[in-house]
N, C-alpha and C positions, 0 to 999 in steps of 0.2 A: 890205867884207864879210870879206875875208881877215884884215884887222887885227882885226876884232871876234871872229873865231873864235880867233885867237891870244891875244887878251886874255882870252877866256873860258877857254881852256885853262890859261893862267897862273893865273887866279883859282881854278879848280878844284884845281889842284896846290897852291896856297897854302892853301886852306881845308881840304883833306884831308890835308895834311902832318902826320905824327905830332908835329912840333914845334909845331904851331899848333892842332890840334883841341882842343876844350874839355877841360880837365884835371879829371878826377874824382879827388878826393883827400880826405884827412882822414876816412877811413872809420872809423866805430864800428859794428862788426858784432856782434850779440849772440850769446851762448851761452844758450839758453833751455831751461828745464826743461819737459817736456811738461805742458800744461794752463795754461801761463803766457804772458805777453806780453813781448816785448823790443823795444827801440827801435833802429831802423836809421837811421843818418844819415851824411851826407857833404857835400862841397861841390863845386860846379862852377865852374871858373874860365874866364873868357873870355880867351883868349890872342891874340885878333885885335886889330887896331888900331882897329876900329870896333865899335859896339854890335851884339849879337845880339838881334834882335827876335822877339817872339812865340814864345818857347821853350816847347816841349811835350816833356815827358819821359815815356816809357812804361817801366814797371817790370814785370818778370815773373819769378816763381819757376818755373824750368823743369826742374830735375833734382835728384834725391836720390842720394847716394852714400855708401858706406862703403869700408873697405879691401878688402872682398870683392866688392862689386857696385855697379852703378849702374842707375837706372831713370828713365824719364820721370816727371815729377811727376803725370801723369794716371793712373799705375799705382800710386800710393801712397794707401792708405786713411788717413783722418784727416790728410790733408796740411795743412800750415800755410797760412794765408792772410794777406794784408795787411789789417789790421783796418779801415783807412779805406775799403776797397772790398768787404770780405768776399769776396775772390776772390784768386787767385794773380796777377792782373793789376791794375795801378793806373796811372792817368794823372794827371800833375800839370801844371798850367799855371804856368810859372815867370815869365812876362812877359819883360821885357827884361833883358839882362845887359850891363853896360857893360864896356869894356876893363879888364882886370886885376881886375874885381870877382869876389868869391867869393860865389856864390849858395848859401845853405844849403838842403839837402834832407833831410826827415825824414819817416818813417812808422813804423808799428808792425807787428811780426810776431806774429800770434795763433796759438798752438798748442793742441792738444787732449790729453786724457789718453792717447789712443791714438796720438799722433803718434810715428812711429818715430825713434829716435836716428839721427843721421847729419849729413852736410853737405848743405845745400840751396843750389843755385846760382841766382844772380839775374842776369838779363840786362837790358840797357837799350837803348832807342833814343831818339834826340834829334832833333827837327825844329825848325828855326829859320830866320829870314830874315836874310840878311846882304848888305848892299849891293844890295838889291832882288831877290835870288835866294833861293829856298828850298833848303835843304840837309837831307839826311837821313843820320844817322850811326847805326851799329849796333854792338853788342858781339858778340864771337865766338860767344856762346851761340845765335845765330840760325842757325848753320851746323853741319853735321856735322863730325866730325873729319877725314874724308876730303876734304870740300869746303875746309875751312880749310887743310889741308896742301897741297892743290893750288894754292890762292890765294897761298900764301906760299913757293912753290918758289924756290930760288936767292936766298933772302933778300930777295925783293921782295914787294910787296903788290899783287895784281891786283884792283883794285876793279871793273873791267869784268866780270870773271868772277863775282865775288860778287854783282853787280847782276843778272846773268843767272840765277844760282842762286836768288836771293831773289825775283825777279820784281818788284823795286822798286829805286829808285836807292840806291846805297851810295856816299856822298860822303866817308866817313871811318870810322875804327874807334875806338870808345871801349871801356873795359874792362868785363869782367864783375866780379861780386863774389859773396859767399856769406855764409851764417850757419850756426850749428850748433844742433842740438837734442840735449840730453844729459840723461839721467835724473839725479836727485839722487844724490850720493855720500855723503850724510849717514849712511846706514846703515853704510857702510864705516867712517866715523869712529867711530861708536858701537861697532862690533866691535873696532876698534883700542884704544879706551879700555878696553873690557872685557878684552882680551888683556893690555894693560899692567898693569891691576889684578891680574889672575890671576898674571902673571909675577912681579909684585912680591910677592904672597903666597907664591908658590912659592919665591922667593929668600929670603924671611924664614924659611920652614920649613927651607930648606937650611942657612941660617946657624945656626939653633937646633939642627939635627941635628948639625952639625959641632961645636957647642959642647956636645953631649951633653944638650941640654935637650928633645929630642923623642924619643918612643919609636917603636917599629916601626910602630905604627898610623898615624903621621904620615908615614912614609916614602913613601907613595903620592903625597902632594902634591909631594914633592921630585922624583919621577919625572915628574910632569906638566910640570915646567919646560921640558924639552926639547921636549915635544909642543906647548906653547904658543908656543915660539920658532919652531917649524916652521910653525905656523898663521899666525903674524904675518907671516912671510916670504911665504907664499902669498897673503895678502890684499893686501899691498903690491904684489906682482907683478901682481895682478889690477887694482889701481887704475891702475898704469902703462899697462896694455893698454887701459883704457877711455878 
């Protein structure tokens, strides 16, 4: 009995080790214009020595944030959804994943015309059977900042505490991810094109004025050159902020 307990503890330590938990990698996270759809995909690698059986992945969009504020996804009007489920939550049955196999995962994010610009955070949970035991892994998005900080005090990871907080088993930690919604900047491009054209015209008038080929009535265009340069600078600064 004592030996069985020791073996179980060793197995739990091995399965939950950051060096061995399934590796979420090769993310392609979209930047989506409101009202359009973007593809979200990545791979899951089995880093154990045996096959992970009956893998079930749960995906959830759970938070929206900008530089100024952050809100739960449930407080966002016209929030984006996962197209395959028409909800912020989606479950995928991935089947078995062999050792060192990269299992592709893909789904689509659907936005609406009123979907707010910002970053949307995505959390995951993964349930699978390994060597006859079922394991459950969760990303940090299932815990508050305070809970996560307490669980990672002194550069350690307290899975027992996280299990208590969640009310379910936490056998390992997998990563969060995110995608962005951003309004089109084409209108800014058109403004810059217009500014460039106007500055070019102003420059031409300036040259002709200097050559004595433009009268006083055209001097107004020459004066506009500085104003358009200033406007161009302001628009470029606004683009950087967005």
